[in-house]
C-alpha positions in Angstrom: 0.0 0.0 0.0 1.4 3.4 -0.9 0.7 6.5 1.2 0.8 10.0 -0.2 3.4 12.0 1.6 2.2 15.3 3.2 4.4 18.4 3.1 3.8 19.8 6.6 2.7 18.1 9.8 2.4 19.5 13.4 2.5 18.0 16.9 1.6 14.4 17.5 0.7 13.8 13.9 4.3 14.9 12.8 5.9 12.8 15.6 3.9 9.7 14.6 4.9 10.2 10.9 8.6 10.6 11.9 8.5 7.5 14.1 6.9 5.4 11.3 8.6 6.7 8.2 11.7 8.7 8.9 15.2 8.3 10.2 17.1 11.0 12.1 20.1 12.4 10.2 21.3 15.4 12.2 20.3 17.4 15.3 21.2 21.1 15.6 21.2 21.7 19.4 21.6 25.5 18.9 18.6 26.1 16.7 16.5 23.2 18.0 16.1 21.8 14.5 16.3 18.2 13.4 17.0 16.8 9.9 15.1 13.7 9.0 15.0 11.5 5.9 12.6 9.0 4.5 14.8 6.1 3.4 12.2 4.8 1.0 11.6 8.1 -0.9 14.8 10.0 0.0 12.6 13.0 1.0 14.1 15.3 3.6 12.1 16.7 6.5 13.0 19.5 9.0 11.6 19.4 12.5 11.5 22.7 14.3 9.6 24.6 17.0 8.0 27.7 15.5 6.4 28.7 18.9 9.7 28.6 20.8 8.4 31.2 23.3 6.0 28.6 24.7 7.0 26.2 27.5 9.1 23.4 26.0 9.2 25.1 22.7 5.6 24.4 21.8 4.5 21.6 19.4 7.0 20.5 16.8 6.4 21.2 13.2 7.7 19.0 10.4 8.1 20.4 6.9 9.4 18.7 3.8 12.5 20.4 2.4 14.7 19.8 -0.7 18.1 18.1 -0.5 19.7 21.5 -1.3 17.8 23.2 1.6 18.9 20.3 3.9 22.6 20.9 2.9 22.3 24.6 3.3 20.7 24.4 6.7 22.4 21.4 8.2 25.7 21.0 6.3 26.9 17.5 6.0 25.4 14.6 7.9 
Protein backbone atom coordinates (compact mmCIF):
# COMPACT_ATOMS: atom_id res chain seq x y z
CA UNK A 1 0.00 0.00 0.00
CA UNK A 2 1.35 3.41 -0.93
CA UNK A 3 0.71 6.48 1.19
CA UNK A 4 0.76 10.01 -0.18
CA UNK A 5 3.38 12.02 1.62
CA UNK A 6 2.23 15.30 3.17
CA UNK A 7 4.41 18.43 3.06
CA UNK A 8 3.76 19.81 6.58
CA UNK A 9 2.74 18.13 9.83
CA UNK A 10 2.38 19.49 13.36
CA UNK A 11 2.54 18.04 16.87
CA UNK A 12 1.56 14.43 17.52
CA UNK A 13 0.75 13.83 13.86
CA UNK A 14 4.28 14.87 12.84
CA UNK A 15 5.90 12.83 15.59
CA UNK A 16 3.91 9.74 14.59
CA UNK A 17 4.89 10.23 10.93
CA UNK A 18 8.56 10.60 11.87
CA UNK A 19 8.48 7.51 14.07
CA UNK A 20 6.89 5.40 11.34
CA UNK A 21 8.61 6.66 8.17
CA UNK A 22 11.73 8.74 8.91
CA UNK A 23 15.25 8.29 10.21
CA UNK A 24 17.06 11.04 12.06
CA UNK A 25 20.08 12.42 10.18
CA UNK A 26 21.27 15.40 12.22
CA UNK A 27 20.34 17.39 15.32
CA UNK A 28 21.18 21.10 15.64
CA UNK A 29 21.17 21.75 19.39
CA UNK A 30 21.64 25.50 18.89
CA UNK A 31 18.61 26.14 16.69
CA UNK A 32 16.50 23.24 18.03
CA UNK A 33 16.11 21.78 14.55
CA UNK A 34 16.33 18.16 13.43
CA UNK A 35 16.97 16.83 9.93
CA UNK A 36 15.05 13.68 9.05
CA UNK A 37 15.03 11.55 5.89
CA UNK A 38 12.57 9.03 4.52
CA UNK A 39 14.79 6.10 3.43
CA UNK A 40 12.16 4.81 0.99
CA UNK A 41 11.61 8.07 -0.91
CA UNK A 42 14.80 10.01 -0.01
CA UNK A 43 12.63 12.98 1.00
CA UNK A 44 14.10 15.29 3.63
CA UNK A 45 12.14 16.74 6.53
CA UNK A 46 13.01 19.48 8.99
CA UNK A 47 11.59 19.37 12.51
CA UNK A 48 11.54 22.70 14.32
CA UNK A 49 9.63 24.57 17.00
CA UNK A 50 8.01 27.72 15.52
CA UNK A 51 6.43 28.67 18.86
CA UNK A 52 9.70 28.62 20.81
CA UNK A 53 8.36 31.21 23.27
CA UNK A 54 6.00 28.55 24.69
CA UNK A 55 7.00 26.22 27.50
CA UNK A 56 9.07 23.37 26.05
CA UNK A 57 9.21 25.07 22.66
CA UNK A 58 5.57 24.39 21.84
CA UNK A 59 4.48 21.64 19.44
CA UNK A 60 7.03 20.53 16.84
CA UNK A 61 6.42 21.20 13.18
CA UNK A 62 7.71 18.96 10.41
CA UNK A 63 8.12 20.41 6.94
CA UNK A 64 9.38 18.70 3.79
CA UNK A 65 12.51 20.35 2.37
CA UNK A 66 14.71 19.76 -0.67
CA UNK A 67 18.12 18.14 -0.46
CA UNK A 68 19.66 21.53 -1.32
CA UNK A 69 17.81 23.15 1.59
CA UNK A 70 18.92 20.33 3.88
CA UNK A 71 22.58 20.86 2.91
CA UNK A 72 22.30 24.65 3.29
CA UNK A 73 20.69 24.44 6.74
CA UNK A 74 22.44 21.39 8.21
CA UNK A 75 25.70 21.05 6.27
CA UNK A 76 26.88 17.46 6.03
CA UNK A 77 25.37 14.57 7.93
